[in-house]
NUZA-584059 format. One record per residue (C-alpha): residue in one letter; z, x, y. Coordinates in steps of 0.5 Angstrom, whole numbers, plus 500, padded with zeros to 3 digits. Example, Ala and Ser with C-alpha at 12.3 -4.5 7.8 and 13.67 -1.06 7.14 Angstrom:
// NUZA-584059
A516525491/S514527498/
***
This chain:
// NUZA-584059
M500500500/K502506505/Q495509503/S491503504/K494502511/A493509513/N486508510/G485502515/S488506521/I483511520/H477506519/R479503526/K479510529/Y472511527/L470504529/A473505536/S470512537/A463509535/L464503540/I466507545/S460512545/I456506546/G460503552/V465498549/S472499549/Y476495544/G483494543/L486496536/S492493533/G497496528/C502493524/G506488528/G502490534/G498485539/S490485540/S486485546/A479482547/P473487548/A471489555/V464491556/V463497561/A456496564/P451502564/P449505571/T444501575/P438504575/P435506582/T430503585/V425505591/S420501595/I415504601/D411500606/V406504611/F405503618/G400506623/A393506625/R389511621/G388518625/A394516629/L402517627/L403514620/T410512618/A413510612/V419505611/V423506605/S428502602/S432504596/T438502592/D443506587/C439513589/A444519588/T440522594/T436520600/P429518598/T424523600/V416522602/S410526600/W403524602/Q397526598/N389526600/S384523595/S384530592/G391530590/V392535595/A399535599/V398533607/G405532609/S412530608/G417526611/T417519613/S412520619/I406524619/Q400525624/D394523620/T389529620/Q384526615/P383519616/N376519613/S380520606/I384515602/L391517603/T397516598/A404516600/T410516595/A417515596/S422518591/C429518589/S433520583/S428518577/A425512581/T418513585/A414508589/S407509592/Q402506597/K395508597/L391507604/A384506605/A380510608/N379509616/S373504617/V375502625/H371506630/T372505638/A368506644/L370505651/S369498650/A367496643/F369496636/A365498630/V367497623/L364500617/Q363496611/N359496605/G354501608/S353497614/A356496621/V360490624/A360491632/W362487638/G365488645/N361490651/P354488649/V351494653/W356500651/G356499643/G357492642/Q350490640/T352486634/S345485631/T342492633/A348495629/A347490623/A340492622/I342499620/T343500613/G345505608/I351508613/S355513610/Q359514616/L360512624/Y361516630/A364513637/S362516644/E364513650/R358508650/G356507643/F356509636/A352513632/A351512624/L350518619/L345515614/S345516606/D339520607/N342525612/T338522618/M342519624/K341512628/A345510634/W346504638/G349502645/S347505652/S340507653/Y343514654/V345514646/A341509642/V336512637/T332507633/D327512630/P330519627/N324522627/L322521634/V323528639/Y323528646/P318528650/A315523646/T315516649/G322513648/A325519645/I331522647/A333527641/T331535642/S329535635/P328530629/L335527627/T334529619/N337534614/I344533618/A350537616/T355535621/V356531627/M360532634/P360526639/G361528646/R362523652/L355521653/A352525648/Y351527641/F351534638/V349535630/T348541626/K343541621/K343544614/D339550616/G344551622/S340549627/I342544633/A339537635/A342533641/W341527645/G344523651/N346524658/F351528663/R353525669/G351527676/V358528679/T356532685/D349529687/G350522683/V344523679/D345523672/G341528667/Y338528661/I341532656/G334536655/D333537662/A329543663/K333545669/T340544667/G340541660/L339544653/N332547655/P328551650/V332557652/T339554652/L337551645/A335558642/L342560644/L346555640/T347557633/D353556628/V356551633/K363549631/A366545637/Q364541643/A368539650/S366535655/T367534663/E365528667/G358531668/A357537663/Y358540656/A361546653/L359548646/L363553642/K360558637/G363561631/D363568634/G367566640/T362565645/V361559649/V354556652/T354551657/F350546661/G350540665/D352538672/Q353545675/D359544679/A363540673/G362546669/G355546667/N354553670/S359558667/S355564669/A361567673/V366567667/Q361569662/P363576661/L370573660/L368568655/V369572648/G373571642/V374563645/T378559640/Q379552643/I375549649/V378543653/G375539659/N378534664/N374530669/F371536672/D373543669/F373547663/V379551660/A378556654/L383559650/R381566647/K384569641/D388574645/G392568648/K389569655/V386563659/V379562662/T377556667/W371554671/G368548674/Y369544680/G376549681/Y381544680/A384547674/A384554677/Q390557681/S385560686/G380554686/D375558683/A372560676/E377565673/I381568668/N388565669/P393571671/T399568670/L398565663/A399570656/D400569649/I398562649/S397558643/K394551645/L391547651/Y392540654/V389537660/S390531664/G385528669/N384534674/A390539671/A391543665/A397545661/A399550656/V404552650/S405559648/N407562641/T414561643/G414554645/A414555652/A410550656/F406551663/A402547668/F396550672/G391548677/F390548684/T397546686/P395545693/Q391539691/I394537684/E401535683/A401535676/A399543676/D405545678/S411545673/S415551676/S421547678/L422545670/T420552667/A427553664/S427546661/L420547658/T422550652/N421549645/V415544646/S412541640/N406537644/I404535651/Y401528653/S398526659/T396520664/Q390521669/T395524674/A402527670/F404530663/A410529658/A412534654/L416533647/R421538645/T423540638/D430537639/G426530641/T427530649/V422529653/I420533660/S415529665/W412531671/G406529676/D404523680/L411522684/P409516687/R408512681/M412516676/G418519680/N423513681/S422510674/L422517670/N429518674/A431511671/V430513664/Q430521664/S437520660/S434516655/L429520653/T432523647/N431523639/V423521641/K418521635/S412520639/V409518646/Q403514648/A400513655/T396508659/E392511665/Y398511669/A404510665/F408513659/A411510653/A416514648/L418511641/K425514639/G427515632/D432509632/G426504633/T427503641/V421504646/I422507653/S417507658/W416509665/G410510670/D406505674/P409498672/E402494672/L400499667/G406499662/G411503666/D415497666/S417494659/S424491662/A421484660/V420485653/K426490652/A430486648/Q424485643/L423493642/T427494636/N425497630/V418499632/V414504628/A408505631/L405505639/S398504641/A395504648/N389503652/K388504659/Y392498662/A397496656/F401498650/A402495644/A408496639/L408495632/K415493629/S417494621/D417486620/G409486622/S410483628/V407486635/V410486642/T405488648/W406489655/G402492661/M396488664/K396481661/T388481661/K387487658/G392486652/G398486655/D399479654/S398477646/S402470646/A395467645/V395470638/A402471637/A403466631/K397471627/L401477629/T406477623/N404482617/V401487621/R400494619/A395498624/I393497631/Y387500634/A385500642/T379500646/A380504652/Y377499657/G382493655/A382490648/F387491641/L385490634/A391489629/V389489622/N394486617/K397488610/D392483607/G386486611/S386480615/F385482623/V387479630/T383481636/W386480644/G385483651/D378483655/Q373480651/W368485654/A372491651/G372488644/G378483645/G374477644/T372474637/A369478632/P362477628/A363472622/T360477618/L367481618/T372477614/K377483612/I378490614/P382494608/Y388497610/L391498603/G386502598/
***
C-alpha cells in the first residue's frame, strides 16, 4: 500500500511536469489534501504591425506605422522595384518616382509591406497630364498643355516629361512627340528646322535621355548627339527667341560643342548645358545668362548649375562658385568667381538671389546686396550651421538645420512680423513647402507653422485647429494643402487658387497623395485610385476628362 501510494505520487509529479511544460498549472492533492481547478496560462500574444504610406511620388513620403505587442520600436525600410534599398526610417525623399516602391515595417517577428505604383501624374505650370496604358490624359489650360484631344491622340507612350508650358512624350520606338504651347509642340518627330512647321534642331529619333527646360527640351541620342526644341524669352528686349536661332540660339557652331551633356539649367531667358567634362555651354538672351564669355575660363570642373530669374550660378569640384547673367546673383553686380565662398557642396536659388551650403553644413546667401535683400545673411552667420536643406520663395530663404530648427531671411515687408511671431515654434521641423511669397513648415508632431504673405498662405490661423496629424504638405504659387493621417485634407491661402477646398471636402476622405500645378490647382489621389481636383479650372482645377477613371497609388 505504501509502495502504491509512492508510485502514485511519482506519476502525479511526472504529470505535473508535463502539464507545466505545455503551459498548464495543475494543483496535485495528496492523502487527506485538497485540490484546486486547473489554471490556464495563455501563451504570449504574437506581435502585429501595419503600414500606410502618404505623399506624392517624387516628394516626401511618410509611412504611418501601427503595432501591438512588439518588443522593440518598429523599423521601416524602402526598396525600389529591383529590391535595392533606397532609404530607411518613417520618412524619405522619393528620388526614384518612376519606379515601383515598397515600404516594409518590421517589429520582432512581424512584418507588413505596402507597394506604391510608379508615378503617373505630371504637372506643367497650369495643366495636369496622367500617363495610363501608353496614353496621356491631359486637362487644364487649353494652350499650355491642357489640350485633351491632342494628348489622347498620342499612343505608345513610355514616359512623360513636363516643361512650363507643355508635355513631351517619349514613345516606345524611342521617338518623341509633344503638345502644349507652340514653343514646344511637336507632331512629327522627323521634321527638322527650318522646314515649315518644324522646331527641332534634328530628328527626334533614337532618344536616350530627356532634359526638360523652362520653355524647351533637350534630348541626348543613343549616338551621343544632342537635339533640342523650344524657345527662350527675350528678357531685356522683349523679343522671344527660337532655340535654333543663328545668332543667340543653338546654331550649328554651338550644337557642335554639345557632346556628353549631363544636365541643363534655365533662367527666364537663357539655358546652360553642363557637359561630362565639367565645361558649360550657354545660349539665349545675352543679359540673362546666355552670354558666358566673361567667365568661360572659370567654368571648368563644374559639378552643378542652377538658374534663378536672370542669373546662373555654377559650383566647381574645388568648392568655388561662379556667377554670370544680369548680375543680381553676383556680389559685384557682374560676372565673377565669388571671392567669399569656398568648400561649397550645394547651391540653391530664389527669384534673384542665391544660397550655398558648405561641406561643414554652414550656409551663406549671396548676390547684389544693395538691391537684393535675400542675398544678405551676414547677420545670421552664427545660426546658419548644420544646415541640411534650403527652401525658397521668390524673395526669401528658409534653412532647415539638422536639429529641426529653421532659420529664415529675406523679404522683411512680407516675412518680418509673421516670422518673428512663429520663430520660437520652428523646432522639430521635418520639411518645408513654399508658395510664391510664404512658407509652411511641417513639424514632427504633425502640426504646421506658416509665415509670409497672409494672402498666399502665410497666415494659417483660420485652420490652425485642423492642422494636426499632418503627414504631407503640398503647395502651388498661391495656396497650401495639408494631408492628414486620416486621409483628410486641410487647405489655406488664396481661395480661388486652391486655398478653399470646401466644395470637394466630402470627397477628400481617403487621400494618400496631393499634386499641384504652380498656377493654382490641386489634384488629390485616394488610396483606391479615385481622385479629386479643385482650384483654378484654367490651371487644372476643373473636371478631369471622363476617360480618366483611376490614378493608381498602390502598386
